[in-house]
mmCIF file as gemmi writes it, N, C-alpha and C atoms, coordinates in Angstrom:
data_model
loop_
_atom_site.group_PDB
_atom_site.id
_atom_site.type_symbol
_atom_site.label_atom_id
_atom_site.label_alt_id
_atom_site.label_comp_id
_atom_site.label_asym_id
_atom_site.label_entity_id
_atom_site.label_seq_id
_atom_site.pdbx_PDB_ins_code
_atom_site.Cartn_x
_atom_site.Cartn_y
_atom_site.Cartn_z
_atom_site.occupancy
_atom_site.B_iso_or_equiv
_atom_site.pdbx_formal_charge
_atom_site.auth_seq_id
_atom_site.auth_asym_id
_atom_site.pdbx_PDB_model_num
ATOM 1 N N . MET Axp A 1 ? 10.717 0.994 -128.215 1 0 ? 1 A 1
ATOM 2 C CA . MET Axp A 1 ? 9.418 1.284 -127.672 1 0 ? 1 A 1
ATOM 3 C C . MET Axp A 1 ? 9.512 2.449 -126.691 1 0 ? 1 A 1
ATOM 4 N N . ILE Axp A 2 ? 10.539 2.438 -125.853 1 0 ? 2 A 1
ATOM 5 C CA . ILE Axp A 2 ? 10.7 3.529 -124.886 1 0 ? 2 A 1
ATOM 6 C C . ILE Axp A 2 ? 10.876 4.854 -125.61 1 0 ? 2 A 1
ATOM 7 N N . ARG Axp A 3 ? 11.712 4.853 -126.633 1 0 ? 3 A 1
ATOM 8 C CA . ARG Axp A 3 ? 11.939 6.093 -127.386 1 0 ? 3 A 1
ATOM 9 C C . ARG Axp A 3 ? 10.646 6.575 -128.042 1 0 ? 3 A 1
ATOM 10 N N . MET Axp A 4 ? 9.88 5.664 -128.619 1 0 ? 4 A 1
ATOM 11 C CA . MET Axp A 4 ? 8.621 6.029 -129.254 1 0 ? 4 A 1
ATOM 12 C C . MET Axp A 4 ? 7.665 6.64 -128.226 1 0 ? 4 A 1
ATOM 13 N N . ILE Axp A 5 ? 7.57 6.032 -127.065 1 0 ? 5 A 1
ATOM 14 C CA . ILE Axp A 5 ? 6.69 6.543 -126.011 1 0 ? 5 A 1
ATOM 15 C C . ILE Axp A 5 ? 7.105 7.949 -125.613 1 0 ? 5 A 1
ATOM 16 N N . GLU Axp A 6 ? 8.409 8.143 -125.425 1 0 ? 6 A 1
ATOM 17 C CA . GLU Axp A 6 ? 8.895 9.458 -125.016 1 0 ? 6 A 1
ATOM 18 C C . GLU Axp A 6 ? 8.768 10.487 -126.134 1 0 ? 6 A 1
ATOM 19 N N . ASP Axp A 7 ? 9.169 10.12 -127.346 1 0 ? 7 A 1
ATOM 20 C CA . ASP Axp A 7 ? 9.127 11.062 -128.47 1 0 ? 7 A 1
ATOM 21 C C . ASP Axp A 7 ? 7.713 11.511 -128.807 1 0 ? 7 A 1
ATOM 22 N N . LEU Axp A 8 ? 6.765 10.588 -128.714 1 0 ? 8 A 1
ATOM 23 C CA . LEU Axp A 8 ? 5.387 10.903 -129.086 1 0 ? 8 A 1
ATOM 24 C C . LEU Axp A 8 ? 4.525 11.317 -127.896 1 0 ? 8 A 1
ATOM 25 N N . GLY Axp A 9 ? 5.061 11.206 -126.693 1 0 ? 9 A 1
ATOM 26 C CA . GLY Axp A 9 ? 4.304 11.575 -125.502 1 0 ? 9 A 1
ATOM 27 C C . GLY Axp A 9 ? 3.132 10.641 -125.233 1 0 ? 9 A 1
ATOM 28 N N . LEU Axp A 10 ? 3.306 9.373 -125.545 1 0 ? 10 A 1
ATOM 29 C CA . LEU Axp A 10 ? 2.217 8.406 -125.377 1 0 ? 10 A 1
ATOM 30 C C . LEU Axp A 10 ? 2.024 8.047 -123.908 1 0 ? 10 A 1
ATOM 31 N N . ASP Axp A 11 ? 0.78 7.756 -123.546 1 0 ? 11 A 1
ATOM 32 C CA . ASP Axp A 11 ? 0.523 7.251 -122.203 1 0 ? 11 A 1
ATOM 33 C C . ASP Axp A 11 ? -0.266 5.942 -122.246 1 0 ? 11 A 1
ATOM 34 N N . ARG Axp A 12 ? -0.497 5.44 -123.441 1 0 ? 12 A 1
ATOM 35 C CA . ARG Axp A 12 ? -1.173 4.151 -123.613 1 0 ? 12 A 1
ATOM 36 C C . ARG Axp A 12 ? -0.533 3.43 -124.796 1 0 ? 12 A 1
ATOM 37 N N . PHE Axp A 13 ? -0.596 2.109 -124.757 1 0 ? 13 A 1
ATOM 38 C CA . PHE Axp A 13 ? -0.056 1.303 -125.852 1 0 ? 13 A 1
ATOM 39 C C . PHE Axp A 13 ? -0.986 0.133 -126.086 1 0 ? 13 A 1
ATOM 40 N N . MET Axp A 14 ? -1.301 -0.107 -127.342 1 0 ? 14 A 1
ATOM 41 C CA . MET Axp A 14 ? -2.155 -1.24 -127.692 1 0 ? 14 A 1
ATOM 42 C C . MET Axp A 14 ? -1.351 -2.175 -128.587 1 0 ? 14 A 1
ATOM 43 N N . LEU Axp A 15 ? -1.168 -3.391 -128.148 1 0 ? 15 A 1
ATOM 44 C CA . LEU Axp A 15 ? -0.421 -4.382 -128.914 1 0 ? 15 A 1
ATOM 45 C C . LEU Axp A 15 ? -1.303 -4.933 -130.027 1 0 ? 15 A 1
ATOM 46 N N . HIS Axp A 16 ? -0.767 -4.918 -131.238 1 0 ? 16 A 1
ATOM 47 C CA . HIS Axp A 16 ? -1.489 -5.489 -132.378 1 0 ? 16 A 1
ATOM 48 C C . HIS Axp A 16 ? -0.583 -6.511 -133.036 1 0 ? 16 A 1
ATOM 49 N N . LEU Axp A 17 ? -1.067 -7.719 -133.163 1 0 ? 17 A 1
ATOM 50 C CA . LEU Axp A 17 ? -0.315 -8.777 -133.833 1 0 ? 17 A 1
ATOM 51 C C . LEU Axp A 17 ? -1.075 -9.203 -135.077 1 0 ? 17 A 1
ATOM 52 N N . PRO Axp A 18 ? -0.346 -9.543 -136.143 1 0 ? 18 A 1
ATOM 53 C CA . PRO Axp A 18 ? -1.003 -9.984 -137.379 1 0 ? 18 A 1
ATOM 54 C C . PRO Axp A 18 ? -1.544 -11.41 -137.24 1 0 ? 18 A 1
ATOM 55 N N . LEU Axp A 19 ? -2.656 -11.536 -136.55 1 0 ? 19 A 1
ATOM 56 C CA . LEU Axp A 19 ? -3.198 -12.853 -136.221 1 0 ? 19 A 1
ATOM 57 C C . LEU Axp A 19 ? -3.491 -13.719 -137.439 1 0 ? 19 A 1
ATOM 58 N N . GLY Axp A 20 ? -3.934 -13.114 -138.513 1 0 ? 20 A 1
ATOM 59 C CA . GLY Axp A 20 ? -4.289 -13.906 -139.681 1 0 ? 20 A 1
ATOM 60 C C . GLY Axp A 20 ? -3.101 -14.453 -140.438 1 0 ? 20 A 1
ATOM 61 N N . SER Axp A 21 ? -1.947 -13.835 -140.283 1 0 ? 21 A 1
ATOM 62 C CA . SER Axp A 21 ? -0.79 -14.254 -141.072 1 0 ? 21 A 1
ATOM 63 C C . SER Axp A 21 ? 0.268 -14.995 -140.258 1 0 ? 21 A 1
ATOM 64 N N . MET Axp A 22 ? 0.024 -15.183 -138.969 1 0 ? 22 A 1
ATOM 65 C CA . MET Axp A 22 ? 0.987 -15.89 -138.121 1 0 ? 22 A 1
ATOM 66 C C . MET Axp A 22 ? 0.36 -17.165 -137.577 1 0 ? 22 A 1
ATOM 67 N N . PRO Axp A 23 ? 1.131 -18.233 -137.518 1 0 ? 23 A 1
ATOM 68 C CA . PRO Axp A 23 ? 0.622 -19.444 -136.869 1 0 ? 23 A 1
ATOM 69 C C . PRO Axp A 23 ? 0.298 -19.16 -135.397 1 0 ? 23 A 1
ATOM 70 N N . HIS Axp A 24 ? -0.696 -19.858 -134.888 1 0 ? 24 A 1
ATOM 71 C CA . HIS Axp A 24 ? -1.178 -19.634 -133.526 1 0 ? 24 A 1
ATOM 72 C C . HIS Axp A 24 ? -0.05 -19.703 -132.491 1 0 ? 24 A 1
ATOM 73 N N . GLU Axp A 25 ? 0.827 -20.677 -132.611 1 0 ? 25 A 1
ATOM 74 C CA . GLU Axp A 25 ? 1.929 -20.826 -131.649 1 0 ? 25 A 1
ATOM 75 C C . GLU Axp A 25 ? 2.851 -19.613 -131.667 1 0 ? 25 A 1
ATOM 76 N N . GLN Axp A 26 ? 3.073 -19.021 -132.841 1 0 ? 26 A 1
ATOM 77 C CA . GLN Axp A 26 ? 3.918 -17.826 -132.925 1 0 ? 26 A 1
ATOM 78 C C . GLN Axp A 26 ? 3.23 -16.623 -132.287 1 0 ? 26 A 1
ATOM 79 N N . VAL Axp A 27 ? 1.931 -16.527 -132.455 1 0 ? 27 A 1
ATOM 80 C CA . VAL Axp A 27 ? 1.176 -15.443 -131.816 1 0 ? 27 A 1
ATOM 81 C C . VAL Axp A 27 ? 1.293 -15.565 -130.298 1 0 ? 27 A 1
ATOM 82 N N . LEU Axp A 28 ? 1.087 -16.767 -129.78 1 0 ? 28 A 1
ATOM 83 C CA . LEU Axp A 28 ? 1.2 -16.981 -128.341 1 0 ? 28 A 1
ATOM 84 C C . LEU Axp A 28 ? 2.604 -16.659 -127.844 1 0 ? 28 A 1
ATOM 85 N N . ARG Axp A 29 ? 3.61 -17.05 -128.609 1 0 ? 29 A 1
ATOM 86 C CA . ARG Axp A 29 ? 5.001 -16.776 -128.218 1 0 ? 29 A 1
ATOM 87 C C . ARG Axp A 29 ? 5.284 -15.277 -128.233 1 0 ? 29 A 1
ATOM 88 N N . ALA Axp A 30 ? 4.77 -14.566 -129.228 1 0 ? 30 A 1
ATOM 89 C CA . ALA Axp A 30 ? 4.967 -13.115 -129.301 1 0 ? 30 A 1
ATOM 90 C C . ALA Axp A 30 ? 4.33 -12.424 -128.096 1 0 ? 30 A 1
ATOM 91 N N . ILE Axp A 31 ? 3.133 -12.847 -127.731 1 0 ? 31 A 1
ATOM 92 C CA . ILE Axp A 31 ? 2.458 -12.272 -126.561 1 0 ? 31 A 1
ATOM 93 C C . ILE Axp A 31 ? 3.254 -12.581 -125.295 1 0 ? 31 A 1
ATOM 94 N N . GLU Axp A 32 ? 3.717 -13.814 -125.181 1 0 ? 32 A 1
ATOM 95 C CA . GLU Axp A 32 ? 4.517 -14.205 -124.015 1 0 ? 32 A 1
ATOM 96 C C . GLU Axp A 32 ? 5.796 -13.372 -123.918 1 0 ? 32 A 1
ATOM 97 N N . LEU Axp A 33 ? 6.501 -13.207 -125.031 1 0 ? 33 A 1
ATOM 98 C CA . LEU Axp A 33 ? 7.739 -12.423 -125.023 1 0 ? 33 A 1
ATOM 99 C C . LEU Axp A 33 ? 7.473 -10.963 -124.68 1 0 ? 33 A 1
ATOM 100 N N . PHE Axp A 34 ? 6.402 -10.424 -125.213 1 0 ? 34 A 1
ATOM 101 C CA . PHE Axp A 34 ? 6.066 -9.039 -124.885 1 0 ? 34 A 1
ATOM 102 C C . PHE Axp A 34 ? 5.812 -8.899 -123.387 1 0 ? 34 A 1
ATOM 103 N N . GLY Axp A 35 ? 5.06 -9.822 -122.832 1 0 ? 35 A 1
ATOM 104 C CA . GLY Axp A 35 ? 4.713 -9.747 -121.413 1 0 ? 35 A 1
ATOM 105 C C . GLY Axp A 35 ? 5.857 -10.053 -120.467 1 0 ? 35 A 1
ATOM 106 N N . THR Axp A 36 ? 6.792 -10.896 -120.892 1 0 ? 36 A 1
ATOM 107 C CA . THR Axp A 36 ? 7.876 -11.294 -119.99 1 0 ? 36 A 1
ATOM 108 C C . THR Axp A 36 ? 9.188 -10.564 -120.24 1 0 ? 36 A 1
ATOM 109 N N . GLN Axp A 37 ? 9.399 -10.053 -121.435 1 0 ? 37 A 1
ATOM 110 C CA . GLN Axp A 37 ? 10.673 -9.415 -121.765 1 0 ? 37 A 1
ATOM 111 C C . GLN Axp A 37 ? 10.552 -7.914 -122.007 1 0 ? 37 A 1
ATOM 112 N N . VAL Axp A 38 ? 9.574 -7.513 -122.788 1 0 ? 38 A 1
ATOM 113 C CA . VAL Axp A 38 ? 9.463 -6.107 -123.194 1 0 ? 38 A 1
ATOM 114 C C . VAL Axp A 38 ? 8.765 -5.267 -122.126 1 0 ? 38 A 1
ATOM 115 N N . ALA Axp A 39 ? 7.551 -5.626 -121.781 1 0 ? 39 A 1
ATOM 116 C CA . ALA Axp A 39 ? 6.76 -4.814 -120.848 1 0 ? 39 A 1
ATOM 117 C C . ALA Axp A 39 ? 7.467 -4.577 -119.513 1 0 ? 39 A 1
ATOM 118 N N . PRO Axp A 40 ? 8.087 -5.593 -118.905 1 0 ? 40 A 1
ATOM 119 C CA . PRO Axp A 40 ? 8.773 -5.327 -117.638 1 0 ? 40 A 1
ATOM 120 C C . PRO Axp A 40 ? 9.916 -4.314 -117.768 1 0 ? 40 A 1
ATOM 121 N N . LYS Axp A 41 ? 10.64 -4.36 -118.875 1 0 ? 41 A 1
ATOM 122 C CA . LYS Axp A 41 ? 11.739 -3.406 -119.078 1 0 ? 41 A 1
ATOM 123 C C . LYS Axp A 41 ? 11.209 -1.993 -119.279 1 0 ? 41 A 1
ATOM 124 N N . VAL Axp A 42 ? 10.122 -1.87 -120.016 1 0 ? 42 A 1
ATOM 125 C CA . VAL Axp A 42 ? 9.526 -0.549 -120.239 1 0 ? 42 A 1
ATOM 126 C C . VAL Axp A 42 ? 9 0.007 -118.917 1 0 ? 42 A 1
ATOM 127 N N . ARG Axp A 43 ? 8.292 -0.815 -118.156 1 0 ? 43 A 1
ATOM 128 C CA . ARG Axp A 43 ? 7.781 -0.367 -116.848 1 0 ? 43 A 1
ATOM 129 C C . ARG Axp A 43 ? 8.92 0.028 -115.913 1 0 ? 43 A 1
ATOM 130 N N . ALA Axp A 44 ? 9.98 -0.762 -115.885 1 0 ? 44 A 1
ATOM 131 C CA . ALA Axp A 44 ? 11.117 -0.463 -115.006 1 0 ? 44 A 1
ATOM 132 C C . ALA Axp A 44 ? 11.791 0.843 -115.409 1 0 ? 44 A 1
ATOM 133 N N . TYR Axp A 45 ? 11.937 1.062 -116.699 1 0 ? 45 A 1
ATOM 134 C CA . TYR Axp A 45 ? 12.558 2.299 -117.176 1 0 ? 45 A 1
ATOM 135 C C . TYR Axp A 45 ? 11.771 3.518 -116.7 1 0 ? 45 A 1
ATOM 136 N N . PHE Axp A 46 ? 10.454 3.492 -116.896 1 0 ? 46 A 1
ATOM 137 C CA . PHE Axp A 46 ? 9.643 4.647 -116.521 1 0 ? 46 A 1
ATOM 138 C C . PHE Axp A 46 ? 9.512 4.791 -115.006 1 0 ? 46 A 1
ATOM 139 N N . ALA Axp A 47 ? 9.551 3.693 -114.27 1 0 ? 47 A 1
ATOM 140 C CA . ALA Axp A 47 ? 9.545 3.782 -112.808 1 0 ? 47 A 1
ATOM 141 C C . ALA Axp A 47 ? 10.836 4.433 -112.322 1 0 ? 47 A 1
ATOM 142 N N . MET Axp A 48 ? 11.966 4.044 -112.916 1 0 ? 48 A 1
ATOM 143 C CA . MET Axp A 48 ? 13.243 4.632 -112.539 1 0 ? 48 A 1
ATOM 144 C C . MET Axp A 48 ? 13.289 6.11 -112.92 1 0 ? 48 A 1
ATOM 145 N N . LYS Axp A 49 ? 12.786 6.426 -114.091 1 0 ? 49 A 1
ATOM 146 C CA . LYS Axp A 49 ? 12.755 7.819 -114.537 1 0 ? 49 A 1
ATOM 147 C C . LYS Axp A 49 ? 11.89 8.659 -113.598 1 0 ? 49 A 1
ATOM 148 N N . GLU Axp A 50 ? 10.753 8.124 -113.207 1 0 ? 50 A 1
ATOM 149 C CA . GLU Axp A 50 ? 9.846 8.819 -112.283 1 0 ? 50 A 1
ATOM 150 C C . GLU Axp A 50 ? 10.525 9.045 -110.933 1 0 ? 50 A 1
ATOM 151 N N . ALA Axp A 51 ? 11.244 8.05 -110.452 1 0 ? 51 A 1
ATOM 152 C CA . ALA Axp A 51 ? 11.924 8.165 -109.16 1 0 ? 51 A 1
ATOM 153 C C . ALA Axp A 51 ? 12.995 9.25 -109.195 1 0 ? 51 A 1
ATOM 154 N N . TYR Axp A 52 ? 13.683 9.383 -110.315 1 0 ? 52 A 1
ATOM 155 C CA . TYR Axp A 52 ? 14.743 10.387 -110.433 1 0 ? 52 A 1
ATOM 156 C C . TYR Axp A 52 ? 14.206 11.798 -110.596 1 0 ? 52 A 1
ATOM 157 N N . THR Axp A 53 ? 12.99 11.934 -111.088 1 0 ? 53 A 1
ATOM 158 C CA . THR Axp A 53 ? 12.441 13.272 -111.318 1 0 ? 53 A 1
ATOM 159 C C . THR Axp A 53 ? 11.668 13.805 -110.116 1 0 ? 53 A 1
ATOM 160 N N . GLN Axp A 54 ? 11.525 13.001 -109.086 1 0 ? 54 A 1
ATOM 161 C CA . GLN Axp A 54 ? 10.789 13.465 -107.899 1 0 ? 54 A 1
ATOM 162 C C . GLN Axp A 54 ? 11.72 14.026 -106.868 1 0 ? 54 A 1
């Protein structure tokens, strides 16, 4: 995700999950994992990068 953001110059991200093809519990788990595992790492990476470039 970090590489995609940097390579494409993105400044926004919209999470899309295949709601119709996944059981509800799996959708909730995917959202939870994104919010607790992925998003914090992405935010930390860009915060650290910003701190080093200032």
